[in-house]
C-alpha positions as CSV (number, residue, x, y, z in Angstrom):
1,M,-8.4,-16.1,17.4
2,V,-9.1,-14.0,20.2
3,S,-8.3,-10.0,20.6
4,G,-9.5,-6.6,20.0
5,P,-9.5,-3.1,21.1
6,I,-8.7,-2.0,24.2
7,R,-9.3,1.5,25.7
8,P,-8.2,3.7,23.2
9,Y,-6.6,6.0,25.1
10,F,-4.5,3.2,25.2
11,A,-4.8,2.7,21.6
12,I,-7.2,0.3,20.0
13,F,-5.7,-2.9,18.7
14,A,-6.5,-5.3,16.2
15,A,-8.5,-8.2,17.2
16,Q,-8.8,-11.5,15.2
17,I,-11.5,-13.9,16.6
18,N,-12.4,-16.7,13.9
19,M,-15.7,-19.1,15.2
20,F,-14.8,-21.5,12.1
21,M,-11.5,-21.8,13.9
22,K,-12.3,-22.1,17.6
23,T,-14.4,-24.9,18.4
24,S,-15.0,-28.4,17.4
25,S,-18.4,-27.8,15.9
26,Y,-16.6,-25.6,13.3
27,L,-13.6,-27.9,12.9
28,F,-12.4,-26.9,9.3
29,I,-13.1,-30.7,8.6
30,G,-13.4,-29.8,4.8
31,S,-14.0,-32.1,1.8
32,M,-15.4,-32.1,-1.3
33,L,-17.0,-34.8,-0.4
34,V,-20.2,-36.1,0.9
35,L,-20.2,-38.2,3.7
36,S,-22.1,-40.8,2.5
37,S,-19.2,-41.3,-0.4
38,C,-16.8,-42.1,2.9
39,G,-17.6,-45.9,2.6
40,N,-16.5,-48.4,5.3
41,S,-14.3,-46.1,7.3
42,N,-11.5,-49.4,8.1
43,K,-11.3,-49.6,4.3
44,Q,-11.3,-45.5,4.3
45,S,-8.4,-45.3,6.9
46,A,-6.3,-47.8,5.1
47,E,-6.8,-46.0,1.5
48,N,-5.4,-42.5,3.2
49,N,-3.0,-44.1,5.2
50,S,-1.2,-44.7,1.4
51,M,-1.8,-41.1,0.8
52,I,0.3,-39.1,3.0
53,S,4.2,-39.7,4.0
54,P,4.1,-41.2,7.5
55,N,6.9,-38.7,8.0
56,N,4.6,-35.9,7.9
57,P,4.7,-34.5,11.5
58,F,0.7,-34.0,12.5
59,V,0.2,-37.6,11.2
60,N,0.9,-38.5,14.8
61,P,0.5,-36.2,18.0
62,S,3.9,-34.4,19.1
63,T,6.0,-35.9,21.7
64,L,7.0,-32.3,23.1
65,P,5.7,-30.9,25.9
66,F,1.9,-30.5,25.6
67,Q,2.0,-31.9,22.4
68,T,3.0,-28.6,21.5
69,A,4.4,-27.8,17.8
70,D,8.1,-29.7,17.0
71,F,8.7,-26.6,14.3
72,T,12.6,-28.2,13.7
73,K,10.1,-31.0,11.8
74,I,7.1,-28.9,10.4
75,K,7.6,-27.6,6.9
76,D,5.2,-25.9,4.5
77,S,4.8,-28.7,2.3
78,D,3.9,-30.5,4.9
79,F,0.7,-28.4,5.5
80,K,-1.9,-29.5,2.5
81,P,-1.3,-33.3,2.7
82,A,-2.0,-33.7,6.7
83,I,-5.4,-31.2,6.3
84,E,-6.4,-33.1,3.3
85,E,-5.6,-36.4,5.0
86,G,-7.2,-35.1,8.4
87,I,-10.2,-34.0,6.5
88,K,-11.0,-37.6,5.3
89,Q,-10.4,-39.1,8.4
90,Q,-12.7,-36.7,10.5
91,L,-15.1,-37.5,7.5
92,A,-14.7,-41.4,7.6
93,E,-15.3,-41.0,11.8
94,I,-18.6,-38.9,11.1
95,N,-19.6,-41.5,8.8
96,K,-19.3,-44.2,11.3
97,I,-21.8,-42.1,13.9
98,T,-24.4,-41.9,11.1
99,E,-24.3,-45.2,9.6
100,N,-24.4,-46.7,13.7
101,T,-27.3,-49.0,13.9
102,E,-28.1,-48.1,17.6
103,A,-30.5,-45.6,19.1
104,P,-28.7,-42.2,19.3
105,T,-27.0,-41.6,22.7
106,F,-25.0,-38.8,24.3
107,E,-22.2,-41.1,24.3
108,N,-22.2,-42.5,20.4
109,T,-22.6,-38.8,18.8
110,L,-22.1,-36.2,20.6
111,V,-18.9,-37.6,23.0
112,A,-18.1,-39.7,19.1
113,L,-18.4,-35.9,17.6
114,E,-16.0,-34.3,20.2
115,K,-13.7,-37.4,19.8
116,S,-14.0,-36.9,15.7
117,G,-10.8,-34.5,14.2
118,Q,-7.5,-35.3,16.5
119,M,-5.6,-35.1,13.6
120,L,-7.0,-31.7,11.9
121,H,-6.7,-30.4,14.9
122,R,-3.3,-31.1,15.0
123,V,-2.9,-29.4,11.7
124,N,-5.2,-26.5,11.9
125,G,-3.3,-25.2,15.5
126,V,-0.3,-24.8,13.4
127,F,-1.3,-23.6,10.2
128,N,-3.3,-20.9,11.9
129,L,-0.5,-19.5,13.7
130,L,1.6,-19.4,11.1
131,T,-0.7,-18.2,8.6
132,G,-1.0,-15.0,10.7
133,A,1.7,-14.5,12.4
134,N,4.7,-16.1,10.0
135,T,3.5,-16.3,6.7
136,D,4.9,-17.1,2.9
137,P,3.8,-16.9,-0.7
138,E,3.2,-21.0,0.1
139,L,1.3,-20.7,2.9
140,Q,-0.6,-18.2,1.2
141,K,-1.4,-20.6,-1.5
142,V,-2.4,-23.3,0.5
143,S,-4.8,-21.2,2.4
144,E,-6.7,-20.7,-0.2
145,E,-6.7,-23.7,-2.0
146,V,-7.9,-25.8,0.9
147,A,-10.6,-23.0,2.1
148,P,-13.6,-24.3,-0.4
149,D,-12.9,-28.0,1.0
150,L,-12.7,-27.0,4.4
151,S,-16.0,-25.4,4.4
152,A,-17.6,-28.0,2.6
153,A,-16.5,-30.3,4.9
154,N,-18.1,-28.2,7.4
155,D,-21.1,-28.0,5.1
156,A,-20.7,-32.1,5.3
157,M,-21.8,-31.8,9.0
158,F,-23.5,-29.5,9.9
159,L,-25.7,-30.0,6.7
160,N,-25.9,-33.7,6.8
161,T,-29.7,-34.9,7.5
162,K,-29.2,-38.1,9.0
163,L,-26.4,-36.6,11.8
164,F,-29.2,-34.2,12.4
165,K,-31.9,-36.2,13.2
166,R,-29.4,-38.3,15.8
167,V,-28.5,-34.8,17.3
168,E,-32.1,-34.2,17.7
169,A,-33.0,-36.7,18.9
170,I,-30.8,-36.2,22.1
171,Y,-32.1,-32.9,22.4
172,K,-35.5,-34.0,22.8
173,Q,-34.7,-36.2,25.3
174,R,-32.5,-33.8,27.0
175,E,-34.4,-33.8,30.1
176,Q,-34.4,-37.7,30.7
177,L,-31.1,-37.9,30.6
178,K,-29.9,-36.4,33.3
179,L,-27.3,-35.4,32.1
180,D,-24.7,-33.1,34.0
181,Q,-24.5,-29.5,33.6
182,E,-21.4,-29.2,30.6
183,S,-22.7,-32.0,28.9
184,S,-26.4,-30.5,28.6
185,R,-25.0,-27.5,27.3
186,L,-23.0,-29.3,24.9
187,V,-26.7,-30.9,23.5
188,E,-27.9,-27.0,23.4
189,Y,-24.2,-26.1,22.2
190,Y,-24.5,-28.1,19.4
191,Y,-28.7,-28.4,18.2
192,Q,-28.5,-25.1,18.2
193,K,-25.7,-25.0,15.7
194,F,-27.0,-27.3,13.7
195,V,-30.3,-25.5,13.2
196,L,-28.6,-22.4,12.6
197,S,-26.3,-23.7,10.2
198,G,-29.4,-24.6,7.9
199,A,-30.0,-28.4,8.7
200,N,-33.8,-28.1,8.6
201,L,-33.9,-26.8,5.7
202,S,-34.6,-28.6,2.3
203,D,-32.3,-30.5,0.1
204,N,-32.5,-27.7,-2.3
205,A,-31.8,-24.9,-0.4
206,K,-28.9,-27.0,1.7
207,D,-27.0,-27.4,-2.1
208,S,-27.5,-23.7,-2.1
209,M,-25.9,-22.9,1.2
210,K,-23.3,-25.1,0.5
211,D,-22.1,-23.1,-2.7
212,L,-22.5,-20.1,-0.7
213,N,-20.3,-21.3,2.0
214,K,-17.4,-22.7,-0.2
215,E,-17.6,-19.6,-2.1
216,E,-17.5,-17.0,1.0
217,A,-14.9,-19.7,2.1
218,S,-12.4,-19.1,-1.1
219,L,-12.9,-15.3,-1.1
220,S,-12.7,-14.3,2.3
221,A,-9.4,-16.6,2.3
222,K,-8.5,-14.1,-0.5
223,Y,-9.3,-11.2,0.9
224,T,-6.9,-11.5,4.0
225,N,-3.7,-12.6,1.8
226,Q,-5.4,-9.6,-0.3
227,L,-4.7,-6.8,2.5
228,L,-1.8,-8.4,4.0
229,A,0.1,-7.6,0.5
230,A,-1.7,-4.2,0.5
231,A,-0.3,-3.5,3.8
232,K,3.0,-4.8,2.8
233,S,2.8,-2.5,-0.2
234,G,1.7,0.8,1.2
235,A,4.3,1.3,3.8
236,L,5.7,4.5,3.4
237,I,9.0,4.9,2.1
238,V,11.0,8.0,2.5
239,S,14.2,9.1,1.0
240,N,14.4,12.3,3.1
241,K,15.5,11.9,7.4
242,E,14.5,15.5,7.4
243,E,10.6,14.4,6.6
244,L,10.7,12.0,9.4
245,A,11.6,15.3,11.8
246,G,10.1,14.3,15.4
247,L,10.8,10.5,15.3
248,S,12.8,9.4,18.1
249,D,16.8,8.2,17.3
250,G,15.2,4.4,18.6
251,E,12.2,4.9,15.9
252,L,14.5,6.2,12.9
253,D,16.7,3.3,13.8
254,A,14.1,1.0,13.5
255,A,12.7,2.8,10.1
256,A,16.1,2.2,8.5
257,M,16.0,-1.2,9.5
258,A,12.5,-1.8,7.7
259,A,13.5,-0.3,5.0
260,K,16.9,-2.3,4.6
261,N,15.4,-5.6,5.4
262,S,12.9,-4.7,2.4
263,K,15.4,-3.6,0.2
264,Q,15.5,-0.1,0.2
265,D,18.9,0.8,1.7
266,G,19.6,4.5,2.2
267,K,16.1,4.8,3.0
268,W,13.5,4.7,6.0
269,M,10.2,2.6,6.4
270,I,7.2,3.4,8.2
271,P,5.0,-0.3,8.0
272,L,1.0,0.3,8.2
273,Q,-0.6,-1.5,11.2
274,N,-4.3,-2.5,10.5
275,T,-5.8,0.4,12.2
276,T,-6.4,3.8,10.0
277,Q,-4.5,6.1,12.3
278,Q,-0.9,5.2,12.4
279,P,1.4,5.4,16.0
280,A,3.6,7.7,14.2
281,L,1.2,10.4,13.1
282,Q,1.8,11.4,16.8
283,S,5.2,12.5,16.6
284,L,5.6,13.7,13.1
285,T,6.5,17.3,12.3
286,V,6.4,17.4,9.0
287,R,2.8,18.1,7.8
288,A,3.1,16.9,4.3
289,T,4.5,13.7,5.7
290,R,1.7,12.8,8.5
291,Q,-0.8,13.2,5.0
292,K,1.4,11.2,3.0
293,L,1.0,8.5,6.3
294,F,-2.6,8.4,6.6
295,E,-3.7,8.4,2.8
296,A,-0.6,6.0,2.6
297,S,-3.3,3.9,5.6
298,W,-6.6,5.1,4.5
299,N,-6.2,4.3,0.0
300,R,-4.2,1.1,1.5
301,A,-6.7,-1.7,-0.3
302,E,-8.3,0.8,-3.0
303,K,-5.2,1.1,-5.6
304,G,-7.0,-0.5,-8.4
305,D,-4.5,-3.1,-8.3
306,S,-4.7,-6.9,-7.2
307,N,-4.8,-6.1,-3.7
308,D,-8.3,-3.8,-3.9
309,T,-10.3,-5.6,-2.0
310,R,-13.5,-3.2,-3.0
311,A,-15.0,-6.5,-5.2
312,T,-13.9,-8.9,-2.8
313,I,-16.1,-7.5,0.4
314,L,-18.7,-6.7,-2.0
315,R,-19.5,-10.1,-2.9
316,I,-18.5,-11.3,0.5
317,A,-21.4,-9.1,1.7
318,A,-24.0,-10.3,-0.6
319,I,-23.2,-14.0,0.0
320,R,-24.3,-13.9,3.6
321,A,-27.6,-11.3,2.7
322,Q,-28.0,-14.6,0.6
323,K,-27.4,-17.2,3.4
324,A,-29.2,-15.1,6.1
325,K,-32.6,-15.3,3.5
326,L,-32.2,-18.8,3.1
327,L,-31.9,-19.7,6.7
328,G,-35.5,-17.5,7.0
329,F,-34.0,-14.3,8.6
330,P,-33.8,-10.7,7.4
331,N,-30.9,-9.9,7.0
332,Y,-26.9,-11.5,8.1
333,A,-27.1,-9.7,11.2
334,A,-30.3,-10.9,12.9
335,W,-29.1,-14.6,11.9
336,R,-25.2,-13.9,13.4
337,L,-26.9,-12.5,17.0
338,M,-28.8,-15.3,17.8
339,D,-26.5,-17.4,20.0
340,Q,-24.9,-13.9,21.6
341,M,-25.6,-12.2,24.1
342,A,-27.2,-9.3,22.2
343,K,-29.3,-11.8,20.7
344,T,-30.6,-8.8,18.1
345,P,-29.7,-6.3,16.1
346,E,-31.7,-3.9,17.7
347,N,-30.4,-4.3,21.2
348,V,-27.2,-3.3,19.2
349,E,-28.1,-0.2,18.1
350,K,-30.2,0.2,21.7
351,F,-26.5,0.0,23.1
352,F,-25.2,2.3,20.5
353,D,-27.9,4.9,21.1
354,Q,-26.5,4.6,24.8
355,L,-22.7,6.1,23.6
356,V,-23.1,8.2,20.2
357,P,-24.4,11.1,21.4
358,A,-21.7,11.4,24.6
359,A,-19.3,9.9,22.5
360,T,-19.4,12.6,19.6
361,A,-20.2,15.5,22.0
362,K,-16.8,14.8,23.5
363,A,-15.0,14.7,20.1
364,K,-16.6,17.5,19.3
365,L,-15.2,19.2,22.3
366,E,-11.7,17.8,21.7
367,A,-11.5,19.2,17.9
368,A,-12.3,22.4,19.2
369,D,-9.4,22.3,22.1
370,I,-7.0,21.3,18.5
371,Q,-8.0,23.4,16.7
372,K,-7.3,26.2,19.2
373,V,-4.1,25.5,19.2
374,I,-3.2,24.9,15.6
375,D,-4.9,28.8,15.6
376,E,-2.6,30.0,18.8
377,Q,0.4,28.8,16.7
378,K,-1.0,30.5,13.3
379,G,-0.8,27.2,11.5
380,G,-3.6,28.7,9.0
381,F,-5.3,25.2,8.7
382,Q,-8.5,23.2,9.8
383,L,-8.1,20.3,11.4
384,Q,-7.5,16.6,9.4
385,P,-7.8,13.4,10.7
386,Y,-4.0,13.4,10.3
387,D,-3.2,16.1,12.8
388,W,-5.2,15.1,15.3
389,N,-3.0,12.5,16.8
390,F,0.1,14.9,16.6
391,Y,-1.6,18.3,18.3
392,S,-3.7,16.2,20.8
393,E,-0.2,15.1,22.2
394,Q,0.1,18.9,22.4
395,V,-3.1,19.3,23.9
396,R,-2.4,16.7,26.2
397,K,0.9,18.0,27.1
398,A,-0.7,21.2,27.9
399,K,-3.8,20.0,30.2
400,Y,-1.5,17.1,32.0
401,D,2.2,18.3,31.0
402,L,2.7,14.4,30.0
403,D,5.3,13.6,27.1
404,E,5.1,10.4,25.6
405,N,9.0,9.9,25.5
406,E,9.0,10.6,29.2
407,I,6.8,7.9,29.8
408,K,8.3,5.2,27.6
409,P,11.8,4.7,29.7
410,Y,9.8,3.1,32.1
411,F,8.5,0.6,30.2
412,V,10.8,-2.2,28.6
413,L,8.9,-4.9,27.1
414,D,10.9,-7.8,29.7
415,S,9.9,-6.0,32.6
416,V,6.5,-5.2,31.6
417,L,6.2,-8.7,31.0
418,K,7.9,-10.6,34.3
419,N,7.5,-8.2,36.4
420,G,3.7,-6.7,35.7
421,V,1.7,-9.5,33.6
422,F,3.5,-12.3,35.1
423,Y,3.5,-10.5,38.5
424,A,-0.5,-9.9,39.1
425,A,-1.1,-13.3,37.3
426,N,0.3,-14.2,40.4
427,Q,-1.4,-12.3,42.8
428,L,-4.3,-12.9,41.6
429,Y,-4.4,-16.6,40.5
430,G,-0.9,-17.8,42.1
431,L,0.5,-18.4,38.7
432,T,4.2,-19.2,38.1
433,F,6.2,-19.0,35.2
434,K,9.9,-20.4,33.8
435,E,10.8,-19.7,30.4
436,R,11.6,-23.2,28.3
437,K,14.6,-22.5,25.6
438,D,14.7,-26.2,24.8
439,I,11.2,-26.2,22.9
440,P,11.5,-25.1,19.0
441,V,10.0,-21.8,17.7
442,Y,9.0,-20.8,14.4
443,N,10.8,-17.5,14.9
444,K,13.5,-16.6,16.8
445,D,11.9,-13.1,18.3
446,V,9.8,-16.0,20.1
447,R,9.5,-16.6,23.2
448,V,7.9,-20.3,25.4
449,F,7.2,-20.3,29.4
450,E,5.9,-23.3,31.3
451,V,3.0,-22.1,33.3
452,F,2.2,-23.7,36.6
453,D,-0.5,-23.2,38.9
454,K,-1.2,-22.2,42.5
455,D,0.0,-26.2,43.8
456,G,3.0,-25.9,41.7
457,S,1.8,-28.5,39.0
458,S,2.5,-27.9,35.1
459,M,-0.6,-26.5,33.4
460,A,0.2,-24.5,30.1
461,L,2.5,-23.3,27.9
462,F,2.2,-19.8,26.7
463,Y,4.5,-18.6,23.5
464,C,4.5,-14.7,22.9
465,D,5.2,-13.3,19.4
466,Y,5.3,-9.4,20.2
467,F,7.0,-7.6,17.5
468,K,6.3,-6.3,14.2
469,R,7.4,-8.3,10.8
470,E,6.4,-7.8,7.5
471,N,4.4,-11.4,6.8
472,K,2.8,-11.3,9.7
473,N,-1.1,-9.9,9.9
474,G,-1.7,-6.3,11.8
475,G,-2.5,-5.8,15.0
476,A,-3.1,-8.2,18.1
477,W,-4.2,-11.3,19.1
478,M,-4.5,-14.8,21.1
479,D,-5.4,-18.5,19.9
480,N,-4.8,-21.9,21.1
481,M,-2.1,-24.3,19.2
482,V,-3.7,-27.0,21.8
483,G,-6.9,-26.7,23.3
484,Q,-7.6,-27.7,26.6
485,S,-10.0,-31.1,26.4
486,K,-10.5,-34.1,29.5
487,L,-11.8,-35.8,27.1
488,L,-9.2,-35.9,24.9
489,G,-6.1,-35.5,27.4
490,T,-4.8,-32.1,26.1
491,K,-3.7,-28.9,27.9
492,A,-3.9,-25.1,26.9
493,V,-1.1,-24.6,24.4
494,V,-1.4,-20.4,24.0
495,Y,-0.1,-17.7,22.2
496,N,0.0,-14.2,22.3
497,I,0.5,-12.2,19.2
498,C,1.6,-8.4,19.1
499,N,3.0,-5.7,16.3
500,F,5.3,-3.9,18.6
501,T,8.3,-2.1,16.8
502,K,11.4,-4.4,17.1
503,P,14.4,-1.8,18.4
504,A,17.8,-1.6,16.7
505,D,20.0,-4.1,17.7
506,G,21.5,-3.0,21.1
507,Q,18.2,-1.0,21.8
508,P,16.5,-1.8,24.5
509,A,12.9,-2.3,24.1
510,L,10.9,0.4,24.8
511,I,7.2,0.7,24.6
512,S,4.3,3.0,25.1
513,F,1.3,3.0,27.5
514,S,-0.9,1.3,24.9
515,D,2.2,-1.4,24.3
516,V,1.5,-2.3,27.9
517,T,-2.0,-2.7,28.4
518,T,-2.3,-4.3,24.7
519,M,-0.2,-7.4,26.7
520,F,-2.2,-7.2,29.7
521,H,-5.2,-7.6,27.3
522,E,-3.7,-10.6,25.1
523,F,-3.1,-12.2,28.3
524,G,-5.8,-12.3,29.7
525,H,-7.5,-13.9,26.6
526,G,-4.5,-16.4,27.6
527,L,-5.5,-16.4,31.0
528,H,-9.0,-17.6,29.7
529,G,-7.3,-20.2,27.8
530,M,-5.4,-21.6,30.2
531,F,-7.7,-21.9,33.0
532,A,-10.3,-24.0,30.9
533,D,-11.4,-26.8,33.3
534,Q,-14.0,-28.9,30.4
535,Q,-14.2,-31.8,29.2
536,F,-15.6,-31.2,25.9
537,L,-13.3,-28.4,23.3
538,S,-16.1,-27.0,21.7
539,L,-17.4,-25.6,25.3
540,S,-13.7,-25.1,26.3
541,G,-11.8,-22.1,27.2
542,T,-12.1,-19.1,25.0
543,A,-15.1,-20.8,22.7
544,T,-17.5,-18.4,23.8
545,A,-20.3,-15.9,21.8
546,R,-17.9,-12.7,20.6
547,D,-19.5,-10.6,22.5
548,F,-18.6,-12.0,25.9
549,V,-15.2,-13.8,24.7
550,E,-13.2,-10.2,25.3
551,F,-14.6,-9.6,28.5
552,P,-11.4,-11.4,29.9
553,S,-9.1,-9.7,28.5
554,Q,-10.3,-6.3,29.3
555,F,-10.9,-6.8,32.1
556,N,-7.3,-7.9,32.8
557,E,-5.7,-4.5,31.5
558,H,-7.3,-2.8,34.4
559,W,-4.2,-4.3,36.4
560,A,-1.9,-2.7,34.3
561,S,-2.7,0.7,35.8
562,D,-2.7,-1.0,39.7
563,P,-0.7,0.8,42.0
564,Q,0.8,-2.4,43.1
565,V,1.3,-3.9,39.8
566,F,2.8,-0.9,38.0
567,K,5.2,0.1,40.7
568,N,6.7,-3.6,40.0
569,Y,7.3,-3.0,36.7
570,A,7.2,0.3,35.6
571,K,11.2,1.2,36.2
572,H,13.7,3.3,33.8
573,Y,15.7,0.6,31.9
574,K,18.9,2.5,32.7
575,T,18.4,3.5,36.2
576,G,16.1,1.4,37.6
577,E,14.2,3.1,39.5
578,L,10.7,3.7,40.0
579,M,8.4,6.1,37.7
580,P,8.5,9.2,40.1
581,Q,4.5,9.5,41.8
582,A,4.3,12.7,40.1
583,L,4.1,10.9,36.6
584,V,2.2,8.5,37.3
585,D,-0.4,11.3,38.7
586,K,0.2,12.8,35.3
587,I,-1.1,9.0,33.7
588,K,-3.6,9.2,36.0
589,K,-4.9,12.8,35.8
590,A,-4.5,11.9,31.2
591,A,-6.6,8.5,31.3
592,T,-9.9,9.4,30.2
593,F,-8.1,12.2,27.8
594,N,-9.0,12.0,24.0
595,Q,-11.8,9.5,24.8
596,G,-14.5,10.8,23.1
597,Y,-12.1,10.7,19.6
598,A,-11.4,7.3,20.6
599,L,-15.1,5.9,21.1
600,T,-16.2,7.6,18.2
601,E,-14.0,6.0,15.9
602,I,-14.6,2.6,17.2
603,L,-18.1,3.4,16.7
604,A,-18.3,4.1,13.7
605,A,-16.4,1.1,12.5
606,A,-18.8,-1.4,15.2
607,D,-22.0,0.4,13.2
608,L,-20.5,0.0,9.7
609,D,-20.2,-3.6,10.9
610,M,-23.7,-3.8,11.3
611,Q,-25.0,-1.7,8.3
612,W,-22.9,-4.2,6.0
613,H,-25.1,-7.2,7.6
614,D,-28.1,-5.3,7.9
615,I,-28.3,-5.6,4.2
616,S,-31.0,-7.7,2.5
617,A,-30.8,-10.2,0.0
618,G,-32.7,-8.0,-3.2
619,A,-30.4,-5.0,-2.4
620,N,-27.7,-3.9,-4.5
621,V,-24.3,-2.5,-3.2
622,Q,-21.9,-1.7,-5.6
623,D,-20.0,1.1,-4.3
624,V,-18.4,0.6,-1.6
625,D,-17.2,4.2,-1.0
626,K,-21.1,5.2,-1.1
627,F,-22.3,2.5,0.9
628,E,-19.9,3.5,4.1
629,T,-20.1,7.3,3.6
630,E,-24.1,7.0,3.8
631,A,-23.8,4.4,6.1
632,L,-21.8,6.8,8.8
633,Q,-23.9,9.9,7.9
634,K,-27.1,8.1,8.9
635,T,-25.9,7.3,12.6
636,H,-24.3,11.2,13.2
637,L,-21.0,9.0,13.2
638,D,-19.2,11.1,10.0
639,L,-17.4,13.3,11.7
640,P,-14.7,14.8,9.4
641,Q,-11.3,14.8,11.9
642,V,-12.7,11.6,13.8
643,P,-12.3,8.4,10.8
644,T,-13.2,5.4,11.5
645,R,-10.8,2.9,12.9
646,Y,-11.4,0.7,10.1
647,R,-12.4,1.7,6.8
648,S,-14.5,-1.0,4.9
649,T,-12.3,-2.2,2.7
650,Y,-9.4,-3.1,5.1
651,F,-11.7,-4.2,8.2
652,L,-10.0,-7.6,8.5
653,H,-12.3,-8.3,12.0
654,I,-15.7,-8.4,9.4
655,W,-14.7,-9.9,6.4
656,S,-12.1,-12.6,7.2
657,N,-11.9,-13.5,11.3
658,G,-15.0,-14.4,12.4
659,Y,-16.4,-11.0,13.8
660,S,-19.1,-10.2,11.0
661,A,-21.9,-8.2,12.5
662,G,-20.1,-8.7,15.9
663,Y,-17.5,-6.0,15.8
664,Y,-19.8,-4.2,18.3
665,A,-18.7,-7.0,21.2
666,Y,-15.7,-4.7,22.1
667,L,-17.7,-2.6,23.4
668,W,-20.4,-4.6,24.7
669,T,-17.6,-6.7,27.0
670,E,-16.2,-3.3,27.7
671,M,-19.9,-3.0,29.5
672,L,-18.9,-6.7,31.2
673,D,-15.3,-5.9,32.4
674,D,-15.8,-2.3,33.9
675,D,-18.5,-3.1,35.8
676,A,-17.0,-6.7,36.4
677,F,-13.7,-4.5,37.9
678,S,-15.9,-2.3,40.1
679,W,-16.8,-5.4,41.9
680,F,-13.4,-5.8,42.8
681,K,-13.3,-2.4,44.0
682,E,-15.5,-3.1,45.9
683,H,-14.3,-6.0,47.4
684,G,-10.6,-4.8,48.2
685,G,-8.6,-5.3,44.6
686,L,-6.0,-7.2,44.0
687,T,-5.9,-10.2,46.2
688,R,-6.1,-14.0,46.2
689,E,-9.3,-13.9,47.2
690,N,-10.8,-11.9,44.4
691,G,-8.8,-13.6,41.8
692,Q,-9.7,-16.8,42.5
693,R,-13.3,-16.2,43.0
694,F,-12.8,-14.4,39.1
695,R,-10.9,-17.6,38.3
696,D,-13.7,-20.1,39.6
697,M,-16.8,-18.0,38.0
698,I,-15.8,-16.9,35.1
699,L,-11.9,-17.6,33.5
700,S,-12.5,-21.5,34.5
701,R,-16.1,-21.6,33.2
702,G,-15.7,-21.5,29.3
703,N,-19.1,-21.9,27.8
704,T,-20.6,-24.7,29.9
705,I,-23.7,-22.4,31.5
706,D,-25.7,-19.8,29.8
707,L,-23.0,-16.6,29.4
708,A,-25.6,-14.1,30.8
709,T,-26.1,-16.2,33.9
710,M,-22.5,-16.7,34.3
711,F,-22.0,-13.3,34.8
712,R,-24.5,-12.4,36.6
713,N,-23.8,-15.1,39.4
714,F,-20.5,-13.1,39.7
715,R,-21.9,-9.8,39.7
716,G,-25.4,-10.2,41.4
717,R,-27.2,-8.6,38.9
718,D,-27.2,-7.5,35.5
719,P,-24.7,-5.9,33.8
720,E,-25.0,-1.8,33.8
721,I,-23.1,0.2,31.4
722,G,-22.3,3.2,33.9
723,P,-19.3,2.3,35.1
724,M,-18.2,1.9,31.0
725,L,-19.2,5.6,30.9
726,E,-17.4,7.1,34.0
727,N,-14.2,5.0,33.9
728,R,-13.9,6.8,29.8
729,G,-15.0,10.0,31.4
730,L,-17.9,10.0,30.2
731,A,-20.3,10.5,33.2
732,E,-19.8,11.6,36.4
733,P,-18.5,8.8,39.0
734,K,-21.2,7.4,41.5
735,N,-20.2,8.7,45.1
């Protein structure tokens, strides 16, 4: 899955990308069996067919448009047998490749690998969606049960000696094969994946690696379920409405509805989002309530109960350090960054060094401004993390005369989607959209749109699921239900998931400007997936390095505030009138407000991630909280009023969703996107010509060429950090 923090003034959103779920080199081809035990592929196939009902909806491709899922036919009980069957089928297909007596060729080895596991693709595309966005106890149980099998089968591919020898033979003769660019890239891609997975290890070391991978997969699945339960049980329940003073009528109605849905009639509930800070902290006037909400968030996974994640993450961190040692790396981060743009942990630290001093210095000035307001109001207390959003909003109003409640009436979700997100895509790329109410969905809040290319041809399906639910993971993300591949004859089926507050019945869905930017962000990922134009699924669309994949999404955020786009969607929900220019100007002036805080909280999380994965195999970390405190002190990111965006215990990105030693990627790609947008500003901004160039050179290329080269080809040079610092108000704009 792909998603993540956007510019923090607009609130930084949760993100998830699981590289083990995105590319066909990590196909979830799991099984406890080794490949050599699969036997004759025809016999195996016949045996498999007898073990799964022919009525299972995943046995054959869906007959719906784009092979999208028919949710009217899918039951929870279908998933486990379909995953098991998919595993067996792909193991048989891989066995056929390894037992081929012909000399290894690109076609009989790598193309054959790309064609394998199609049933597993089908079931995982839907399973991944539902376990993240619409889960239940049965699906959670299945996810934990199949995780070790899926990990084992991943090992059955990448730790298979016979298969690696075939891949290696092709790699060694790649220069003589005269392959096209994408095919050549696929050769390099597979070879690197095999080597980094441990294909060159001894048999004993491979066995150890398999055991570690299996345990880590089980723990990651367990962690995800623990965290979802911890967030659910950690929601703030209020019996006295006066404690929620400061919330709007719509927010109070939503809180009452959330409580009612949780069988807490007559009370109010504020569910937790996945980040440390919670949206309601900006509005709640009762300080004791703010403190309760913050502490509910801060301590959600540290209660000493079954949802306490500390023991789980300690073991995951230790496993990763052991894996790195087996592979010959000093730590997990050094191994994980080998195929990223940054390449080494040292380069990431140098990148941080360019940001930390400016960010923390600005945050301290912001804290002083807030403390001044508290003192002027004779508050009689020192600024605490749960005070920051409430009082910074007052500072913002004083400095810029900007009130969030004055802005929201102009941001109606449906208008933002159709007249903002879709409009920008039309102006830049010529896309058009038609809502499809004939396609089944998994929840009544989900909408489906067919996407048409500039020539009118049908190119993709787009699902959007924007409202918060108790059975949905926090944050916002994008993924494919069906991936694009010319080889497989599939087009993209893309979805965006968010966690906006659902309005009470009869109320308009008004969202904040931060929510607006989230929609543009996630749709940027969607464009990356929909514009994919690759032969091979392993290289298609968003299947890029973590420190590149957030580039298209963060780039797309810029269009949320483009004057032409903004005036097309920012209309009052009652009158239909455009937002007054004076209010628009206030938003622009306030765009760099609070950036010291926003950047510091992200840097703290990113640096915390790197330090967890800088642990050597000999380290003996036993206290999560102590490690976290000392890590932030070491890098001078321990500002008492600025909590890390995620504590270690609820840092879903790094323990379960593929961003281990990779959370820095959001900031790295911000450097890329701001620099790329500066090119647009230099060349006329929002035009079809510029959009087509970006599509041709970035959005449609997937992972078919070296990513640094891809950026350099578009920008004309390597990325520079200046535009990023300017955009955040941490450096003076160049003339």
